[in-house]
Structure formats: structure tokens, C-alpha cells
C-alpha positions as CSV (number, residue, x, y, z in Angstrom):
1,M,11.9,-16.3,-29.4
2,M,14.0,-14.0,-31.7
3,L,15.8,-11.8,-29.2
4,E,19.4,-12.6,-30.1
5,N,19.5,-9.3,-32.1
6,V,18.0,-7.2,-29.4
7,S,20.3,-5.3,-27.1
8,F,19.5,-4.7,-23.4
9,L,20.9,-2.7,-20.5
10,Y,20.1,-3.6,-16.9
11,V,21.0,-1.2,-14.1
12,E,20.9,-3.0,-10.8
13,D,23.0,-2.8,-7.6
14,D,22.0,-6.1,-6.1
15,P,24.5,-8.8,-7.3
16,R,21.9,-11.7,-6.9
17,S,19.4,-9.8,-9.1
18,C,22.1,-9.3,-11.7
19,Q,23.0,-13.0,-11.7
20,V,19.3,-13.9,-12.1
21,M,18.9,-11.5,-15.0
22,E,22.0,-12.8,-16.7
23,L,20.9,-16.4,-16.4
24,I,17.3,-15.7,-17.6
25,M,18.4,-13.5,-20.5
26,K,21.3,-15.5,-21.8
27,N,20.5,-19.1,-20.9
28,V,16.7,-19.1,-21.1
29,M,16.1,-16.3,-23.7
30,G,19.2,-16.6,-25.9
31,V,20.0,-12.9,-25.6
32,K,23.5,-12.0,-27.0
33,H,23.6,-8.3,-26.0
34,L,23.1,-7.7,-22.3
35,A,25.0,-4.9,-20.5
36,I,24.8,-4.7,-16.7
37,F,25.7,-1.6,-14.7
38,N,26.1,-2.3,-11.0
39,D,25.4,1.4,-10.1
40,S,24.2,4.5,-11.8
41,S,27.3,6.7,-11.7
42,N,28.1,8.4,-15.0
43,F,25.0,6.8,-16.3
44,L,24.5,8.7,-19.5
45,S,28.2,8.6,-20.7
46,R,28.4,4.9,-19.9
47,L,25.1,4.2,-21.7
48,K,26.4,5.9,-24.8
49,T,29.4,3.6,-25.0
50,I,27.3,0.4,-25.3
51,E,27.5,-1.3,-28.7
52,P,25.0,-2.0,-30.0
53,Q,22.9,0.6,-28.3
54,P,20.2,-0.9,-26.1
55,S,16.7,-1.3,-27.5
56,V,15.4,-1.9,-24.0
57,I,16.7,-0.4,-20.7
58,L,15.7,-2.1,-17.4
59,L,16.1,0.2,-14.4
60,D,16.1,-0.6,-10.8
61,V,14.1,2.2,-9.3
62,N,16.0,2.3,-5.9
63,I,19.6,2.7,-6.9
64,K,22.4,5.2,-6.2
65,P,23.7,7.7,-7.0
66,H,20.9,8.3,-9.5
67,D,17.6,6.6,-8.9
68,G,15.4,5.2,-11.7
69,F,13.5,8.4,-12.1
70,E,16.7,10.5,-12.5
71,M,18.1,8.0,-15.0
72,L,14.7,8.1,-16.9
73,N,14.9,11.9,-17.0
74,M,18.4,11.7,-18.5
75,I,17.3,9.3,-21.2
76,R,14.2,11.3,-22.1
77,A,16.3,14.5,-22.3
78,D,18.7,13.1,-24.8
79,S,17.3,13.1,-28.4
80,E,19.3,10.1,-29.6
81,I,18.2,7.7,-26.8
82,K,14.9,9.3,-26.0
83,P,12.8,6.7,-28.0
84,T,14.4,3.7,-26.1
85,K,12.0,1.6,-24.2
86,V,12.6,2.1,-20.4
87,I,11.1,-0.4,-18.0
88,A,11.2,0.0,-14.2
89,L,12.1,-3.0,-12.1
90,T,11.0,-2.6,-8.5
91,A,10.4,-4.6,-5.4
92,S,8.3,-1.8,-3.8
93,V,5.0,-2.0,-5.7
94,M,2.0,-0.3,-4.4
95,N,-0.6,1.3,-6.6
96,E,0.7,4.8,-6.0
97,E,4.2,3.7,-7.0
98,V,2.9,2.2,-10.3
99,E,0.9,5.4,-11.0
100,R,4.1,7.5,-10.4
101,L,6.1,5.2,-12.7
102,R,3.4,5.8,-15.4
103,T,3.2,9.5,-15.0
104,M,7.0,9.9,-14.9
105,G,7.2,8.3,-18.4
106,F,8.3,4.7,-17.9
107,D,7.2,2.4,-20.7
108,G,6.3,-0.3,-18.2
109,A,7.2,-1.9,-14.9
110,I,8.0,-5.4,-13.7
111,S,8.0,-6.4,-10.1
112,K,10.9,-8.2,-8.5
113,P,11.8,-10.9,-7.8
114,L,11.7,-11.9,-11.5
115,S,9.8,-15.1,-12.5
116,V,11.6,-17.4,-14.9
117,S,8.3,-18.6,-16.2
118,V,6.8,-15.1,-16.8
119,F,9.7,-12.7,-17.5
120,P,10.7,-13.9,-21.0
121,G,7.1,-13.4,-22.3
122,L,7.0,-9.9,-20.8
123,I,10.3,-9.0,-22.5
124,E,9.0,-10.3,-25.8
125,L,5.8,-8.1,-25.5
126,I,8.0,-5.1,-24.7
127,V,10.3,-5.7,-27.7
128,H,7.2,-5.9,-29.9
129,G,6.1,-2.5,-28.7
130,E,3.6,-3.3,-26.1
131,S,3.4,-1.6,-22.7
132,V,3.8,-4.0,-19.9
133,W,2.8,-3.3,-16.3
134,Y,3.3,-6.6,-14.5
135,I,3.0,-6.3,-10.8
136,A,2.8,-9.7,-9.1
């Protein structure tokens, strides 16, 4: 898997989810560039300081002060980062929720908890431009 040159941002307020993401991304997938925000305060200004800029942003939908939808709107309103792939990570997955994520403009969604056996393949598809809606 050639992901060492891809940069990721994960916005998540649950410490255990952050640990799992870091373990999977760095140890299993060999990702070198992973930034993690533990909350969404000053989201846009913090996002712009990441080097290299993320190719994929993974957003927890239920986070404070800005939820995943608000962060997505900030990304899509900024011409420089608008093209970035934005994936929702959510534990609350009903069909209406998935439909809302689609209509709001997310590029995909992955349900939590993350599966070590499935997640790397999903990320590879996303990096290669595919839309992934994985709700287990």
C-alpha cells in the first residue's frame, strides 16, 4: 500500500478512537503524515497550518464546538481546500443519516468502531478517488 506520501487529518474527541486510528494508520498502513485534532475549535485556521496539507480529512460527525457538517461547510467554502476528500466517521448510522451525509456533500462515510481488517482497504479506495460508503 503506497500511502506514506498521503497526508491525513482526523478530527475526533474520543481518545480511544484517536489511539485506534493512529495505530491502524501508522503501524498497519505505514502512513507518515497523520494529524489529529481532539476538538473542532479554530478548525479552519488549524487545518491550514498542517504540512503537508491533508489529502483526506476524516471527521467525527458528533463533535464540539463545530460538528462534522459545520466543518464540512467550512472546507467547501474555502477554495484552496474545497477539493479535499472529506469522509464522515460516525457511530450513529441509520439510513437517514447516511442520506444526509451524502446530500450535505461528504465524499463518503465509514461507521465506527473501525475494523482493522476493513479500514485500510477503504482508505486506499478513497485515496484512489473512489466514493466509499461503508456502514457495517
